[in-house]
Phi, psi and omega in degrees: 000130182295314182267083181298334180291345179252357182291138171249103184262339182289127183304312183294327176294320177296319178297319178299321177296313180303318181297334180277346184276154177238357177221138173240129177260126176251143179246125180245160180275115178245082180054048176093351177247145176287137173247112187255133182229125173278133184222151165290153184211164173234151183244131174229125180243124177237102187070241175249018176263127181255134173237136175245137180245143179224160173235158183201173170291165183286344177222161177145173184302316181304312181292325176298316180293320178295322179296327179280324182206107187274007175282142182210157171247158177221158177212139172214150183211159181200181175069032182287122177218129175278129177245122182254131172255092190295316182295326180271354184053050183222164177208168175210176180233132172273150179192167167225142180210157172225131173237156180188189180214166179178194178238146183245140176222157175285139177278131179299153183310316184289348180253357184299316184301312180295322179295320178292328175297320177297316179299315182294330181295340176293333187242341187217125187294327184262156175296143183251128181282104183284146170287115185296335176295324179288326180298321181297332183255017179244130173276136177240129184247146179233122175259126171268111185284127180257349177186147178203155176224153179242156179214144181216135168236115181221096181301331184279331183268338182255162174294126182284134180291345181273332175202177184260015179296132179259156183255155172243128180066222184255000180256137177291131176252091183226164178301140178307137177090349182270308180218142174211160177257122182276137177286325178217149185277341183280322180222076180294142179272146179268149175278000000 
């Protein structure tokens, strides 16, 4: 990674980032071109082995591509915040992300229920009672992650290269008018 100051190398920190994400994009090989699909996902960590679970229809392009080549890459990101430097008329974006690669396989019928419970835990704290008729007509995919890296840009948590003001928590503590975090990019509010 070129920007070592933004690298997240710690395994547990990468897992924490993944837990904050709500979409995982997988890239599959489509005759030499990447085919990227955004998916809901579930995370299972066993020791330092990461597994990602996805669900899909029983047929379709995604499953056809996986059947031909089960290698895949993935990307997920979260924590997007626009940071404006008003005096410099400049801006940047805060984020956290994890990218990686692995192999994908279909989950056998007898393991689907447990895999879907893992997927639901990403979005809902309690176990969800699935309609077993729906499970039979749902494809469940499991990615065995073979490598991943994390990256973070957080102006508020790191020492800012523009000044030495330190932050407390997740909000930038800077003089009014110097730096601010915009709630929305279309109509940012002034301090």
